[in-house]
C-alpha positions in Angstrom: 6.0 26.8 11.7 9.0 25.5 13.7 6.9 25.6 16.9 4.9 22.6 15.6 8.0 20.6 15.2 9.3 21.6 18.6 6.0 20.6 20.2 5.9 17.3 18.4 9.5 16.4 19.4 8.3 16.5 23.0 5.5 14.0 22.1 7.9 11.3 20.9 7.3 9.1 23.9 3.6 9.2 23.4 4.0 8.6 19.7 6.2 5.6 20.5 3.6 4.2 22.9 0.8 4.4 20.4 3.0 2.8 17.7 3.8 0.0 20.1 0.1 -0.6 20.8 -0.7 -0.7 17.1 2.1 -2.9 16.0 1.2 -5.3 18.9 -2.0 -6.0 17.1 -1.5 -8.5 14.2 -3.6 -7.4 11.3 -3.0 -9.3 8.1 -5.6 -8.4 5.5 -7.4 -11.7 5.7 -7.5 -11.5 9.5 -10.6 -9.4 9.9 -10.7 -9.6 13.7 -7.1 -8.2 13.9 -7.8 -5.4 11.4 -10.9 -4.5 13.2 -9.0 -4.4 16.5 -6.7 -1.8 15.0 -9.8 0.0 13.9 -11.0 0.2 17.4 -7.8 1.8 18.6 -8.1 4.3 15.7 -11.7 5.0 16.6 -10.7 5.7 20.2 -8.0 8.2 19.0 -10.3 9.9 16.5 -13.1 10.3 19.1 -10.6 11.7 21.6 -9.6 14.3 18.9 -13.3 15.3 18.3 -13.7 13.8 14.9 -17.0 12.9 13.3 -16.5 9.2 12.6 -18.0 7.1 9.8 -17.5 3.4 9.9 -17.9 1.5 6.6 -18.7 -2.0 7.5 -17.2 -4.9 5.4 -17.8 -8.6 5.8 -14.9 -10.2 4.0 -12.3 -7.7 5.2 -11.9 -5.3 8.0 -14.2 -2.2 8.4 -13.0 1.1 7.0 -13.0 4.3 9.1 -13.2 8.0 8.1 -12.6 10.7 10.6 -13.7 14.2 9.6 -13.3 17.7 11.1 -14.8 20.9 9.9 -17.4 19.2 7.7 -18.4 21.6 4.9 -15.4 23.8 5.6 -14.4 23.8 1.9 -11.3 22.7 0.1 -10.9 19.4 2.0 -7.5 17.8 2.5 -7.7 14.0 2.8 -5.0 11.7 4.3 -5.1 8.0 3.3 -3.8 5.1 5.4 -4.3 1.3 5.6 -4.6 -0.7 8.7 -3.8 -4.1 7.2 -0.3 -5.7 6.9 1.2 -8.6 5.0 2.2 -10.6 8.1 0.2 -13.7 9.2 -0.9 -14.2 12.8 2.0 -15.5 14.8 4.7 -13.3 13.2 5.1 -11.2 16.4 5.9 -14.4 18.4 8.8 -15.0 16.0 9.8 -11.3 15.6 8.8 -9.3 18.7 9.0 -5.6 18.9 12.2 -4.0 20.1 14.0 -0.6 19.9 17.6 -0.3 19.2 19.8 2.7 18.1 16.8 5.0 17.6 15.0 2.5 15.5 11.7 0.8 16.2 11.6 -2.8 14.9 8.3 -4.6 14.4 6.2 -6.2 11.6 4.0 -3.6 10.0 5.6 -0.6 11.8 7.0 1.0 8.7 4.3 -0.1 6.4 2.3 1.6 7.7 1.2 1.8 11.3 3.7 4.6 12.0 1.6 6.6 9.5 -1.4 6.3 11.8 0.7 7.8 14.6 1.9 10.6 12.4 -1.5 11.6 11.1 -3.2 11.5 14.5 -0.5 13.4 16.2 -0.5 16.0 13.4 -4.2 16.6 14.3 -3.4 16.7 18.0 -0.6 19.2 17.5 -2.8 21.6 15.5 -5.5 21.5 18.2 -3.1 21.8 21.2 -1.0 24.6 19.5 -4.1 26.6 18.5 -3.3 26.3 14.8 -6.5 24.7 13.8 -7.3 25.3 10.1 -10.7 26.3 8.8 -10.7 23.7 5.9 -12.3 20.3 6.1 -9.9 17.5 7.1 -10.5 13.8 6.4 -8.5 10.9 7.7 -9.2 7.7 5.9 -8.2 4.3 7.3 -8.8 1.3 5.0 -8.4 -2.4 5.5 -7.3 -4.1 2.3 -4.6 -2.1 0.6 -2.1 -5.0 0.7 -4.4 -7.2 -1.4 -5.3 -4.5 -4.0 -7.9 -2.3 -2.2 -10.8 -4.0 -3.9 -13.2 -3.3 -1.0 -12.0 0.2 -0.4 -11.3 1.7 -3.8 -14.7 3.3 -4.2 -14.4 4.9 -0.7 -10.9 6.2 -1.5 -12.0 7.7 -4.8 -15.2 9.2 -3.4 -13.4 10.7 -0.5 -10.7 12.2 -2.7 -12.8 13.4 -5.6 -13.6 16.9 -4.2 -10.4 17.3 -2.2 -7.9 20.1 -2.8 -5.1 17.6 -1.9 -4.7 13.9 -1.2 -1.8 12.9 1.0 -1.1 9.2 0.9 0.7 8.3 4.1 2.7 5.4 2.8 6.2 5.2 4.3 8.9 7.4 2.7 11.5 5.9 0.4 14.4 4.4 2.4 16.4 7.6 1.9 13.5 9.7 3.2 12.2 11.0 -0.1 8.5 11.4 -0.8 7.0 9.2 -3.6 6.2 11.3 -6.6 5.6 8.4 -9.1 4.1 4.9 -8.7 4.1 2.0 -11.1 0.8 0.5 -12.2 0.1 -3.0 -11.1 -1.8 -6.1 -12.3 -2.1 -9.7 -11.1 -2.9 -12.4 -13.5 -3.9 -16.1 -13.0 -2.9 -18.5 -15.8 -4.5 -22.0 -15.7 -3.1 -24.9 -17.7 -5.3 -27.9 -18.4 -4.0 -31.2 -19.7 -5.0 -34.9 -19.5 -4.7 -37.1 -16.5 -3.1 -40.6 -17.0 -1.3 -43.2 -14.9 2.3 -42.1 -14.6 3.5 -45.6 -15.2 1.1 -47.6 -17.3 -0.2 -44.8 -19.5 2.4 -42.1 -19.3 2.3 -41.4 -23.1 -1.4 -40.8 -23.0 -1.1 -38.0 -20.4 -0.7 -34.3 -21.0 1.2 -32.8 -18.1 -0.3 -29.4 -17.0 2.7 -28.7 -14.8 5.1 -29.2 -17.7 3.0 -26.8 -19.7 3.2 -24.1 -17.0 6.9 -24.7 -16.5 7.4 -23.6 -20.2 5.1 -20.7 -19.7 7.0 -19.5 -16.6 10.2 -19.1 -18.7 8.3 -17.2 -21.4 6.6 -14.9 -18.9 9.7 -14.0 -16.9 11.6 -13.3 -20.2 9.0 -10.5 -21.0 10.5 -8.3 -18.2 12.0 -5.2 -19.8 13.8 -2.9 -17.3 14.4 -0.3 -19.9 10.7 0.2 -20.2 10.0 -0.2 -16.5 8.0 -3.4 -17.1 8.4 -6.4 -14.8 6.8 -9.8 -14.6 7.2 -11.9 -11.5 5.6 -15.4 -11.2 5.1 -15.5 -7.4 3.0 -18.6 -6.9 2.4 -21.9 -8.8 0.5 -25.0 -7.8 -0.9 -28.1 -9.4 -1.1 -31.8 -9.5 -1.7 -34.1 -6.6 -0.2 -37.6 -6.2 3.1 -38.4 -8.0 1.8 -41.5 -9.9 -0.7 -39.5 -11.9 0.1 -37.2 -14.8 -1.4 -33.9 -13.6 -4.2 -32.4 -15.7 -4.4 -29.1 -13.9 -1.9 -26.4 -12.8 -2.1 -22.7 -12.2 0.3 -19.8 -11.6 -0.1 -16.2 -10.5 2.1 -13.4 -11.9 2.6 -9.9 -10.6 3.1 -7.2 -13.3 4.4 -3.6 -13.0 4.3 -0.9 -15.6 4.9 2.9 -15.9 2.3 3.8 -18.5 -1.3 2.9 -19.3 -0.2 1.8 -22.8 2.2 -0.7 -21.3 -0.6 -2.0 -18.9 -2.7 -2.8 -22.0 0.3 -4.4 -23.7 0.9 -6.6 -20.7 -2.7 -7.7 -20.6 -2.8 -8.4 -24.3 0.5 -10.3 -24.3 -0.5 -12.6 -21.5 -3.9 -13.3 -23.0 -2.2 -14.3 -26.3 0.0 -16.9 -24.7 -0.2 -20.2 -26.6 0.3 -23.7 -25.2 3.5 -25.5 -26.1 2.2 -29.1 -25.5 -0.2 -30.6 -28.0 -3.6 -31.0 -26.5 -3.0 -28.6 -23.6 -5.1 -25.5 -23.1 -4.4 -22.2 -21.3 -6.8 -19.8 -19.6 -5.7 -16.3 -18.6 -7.6 -14.3 -15.9 -6.9 -10.9 -14.6 -6.6 -7.3 -15.7 -4.7 -4.1 -14.7 -5.4 -3.2 -11.0 -3.8 0.1 -9.9 -3.1 2.6 -12.7 0.4 4.1 -12.9 1.0 7.5 -11.3 3.5 9.5 -13.3 5.5 12.4 -12.0 3.9 15.0 -14.2 4.0 18.8 -14.0 1.1 18.9 -11.5 2.9 16.5 -9.2 6.0 18.6 -9.3 4.0 21.7 -8.4 2.4 19.9 -5.5 5.8 18.8 -4.3 7.2 22.3 -4.6 4.5 23.6 -2.3 5.2 20.9 0.2 8.9 21.5 0.0 8.4 25.2 0.8 6.4 24.3 4.0 9.1 21.8 5.0 11.9 24.3 4.6 10.0 26.8 6.8 10.5 24.2 9.6 14.1 23.5 8.7 13.3 20.2 7.1 14.9 19.1 3.8 12.9 16.8 1.6 13.1 15.5 -1.9 11.1 13.2 -4.0 11.5 10.1 -6.3 9.7 7.2 -7.9 8.6 4.0 -6.2 8.3 0.6 -7.9 5.5 -0.4 -5.6 1.8 0.2 -5.9 -0.4 2.3 -3.5 -3.8 4.0 -3.2 -2.1 7.2 -4.5 -2.7 5.7 -8.0 -6.4 5.9 -7.4 -6.5 9.5 -6.1 -4.1 10.7 -8.8 -6.0 9.0 -11.5 -9.3 10.8 -10.8 -7.4 14.2 -11.1 -6.9 15.0 -7.4 -3.5 16.6 -6.6 -1.7 13.8 -4.9 1.6 13.2 -3.0 2.6 9.9 -1.6 5.3 8.8 0.9 4.4 11.2 3.8 4.8 8.4 6.3 7.8 7.5 8.4 11.4 7.1 7.4 12.8 3.6 7.8 13.2 0.5 5.7 12.3 -3.1 5.3 8.6 -3.0 4.3 7.4 -6.6 4.1 10.8 -7.9 5.3 12.4 -9.3 8.5 14.3 -6.0 9.2 11.2 -3.7 8.9 11.8 -0.7 11.1 11.0 3.0 11.7 13.5 5.7 12.5 11.8 7.2 15.6 13.1 10.7 15.1 11.1 10.8 11.8 7.8 10.5 13.6 7.6 14.1 14.9 9.2 15.5 11.7 6.6 13.8 9.5 3.8 14.8 11.8 5.0 18.4 11.8 5.1 18.3 8.0 1.6 16.9 7.8 0.3 19.5 10.2 2.0 22.3 8.3 0.3 21.1 5.1 -3.1 21.0 6.8 -2.5 24.5 8.2 -0.8 26.2 5.3 -2.1 24.7 2.1 
């Protein structure tokens, strides 16, 4: 359907304007007001496109939105996106939006506000080009993906459970490939407790909790095994207070990534079996696997092959590959729904200072999404 691509190329100015509006709203996960502001823009666009809109109200995080067309039309296709970003309020003042060399720079543009633009304009193209499918279409916008999707997981799974296909609109790999495999994730908290004492007058009586965790950090980091695709990353550590007291409390947080469920269980067991190195110190381990791994199995390859055929009909060349990050695709794939990830924009720099979107990819990815909705 090359006519869809041709139409959408003409919409690039409008797509860029909507992307600018969305990126101009700061929406870190814990900034509910900002995420809900993004939600109001999405609500406006969904209403303009004639969607039935359901709002799922949350109190700790932003509200989720689901836009539906052709309710009861059978064999639904569901597209999943998140409205939250990792950037705290004030980031835009330090790194304002700009366009240079066909690239749109701005925090949250690549991951993943460009995906909102792509999905919404795919729907618009189908309506305007009189290519509207008979099947049910669901667009799902969640608010807490960047912190693990705790508040949205049930909605994601329930929306995907009866779907013929789940398209997770995370950005493409930096080279433009779709994401056919995802690592499983888990975050663990490890607490060390010791014994407080005066750092001068009673130093020998103290048990230093920070010292205990320092030893544990080295042990944990050494568990990384690239050959198995297992990584451990201690990303935060804190403890103690004033310098003249031997600290009796310290804690760390470790991010873990795995490629199999068996390795996820091994990671959890290994961390829970850590033993203190200082006499009298104790350790407490909290946490469990979060997102399950999404392997590139035969079903995923068949799903990709169908998408590739639709892309080739428009003159687009696509490929697929694994991603080390986690996404909501792990949830939809884990319940058995055919799933493909990485349908969002091409670009680079997710969560980084150089985050950007290649603007020419917006109409291409919107045309691909529209073709899938029309031709699946």
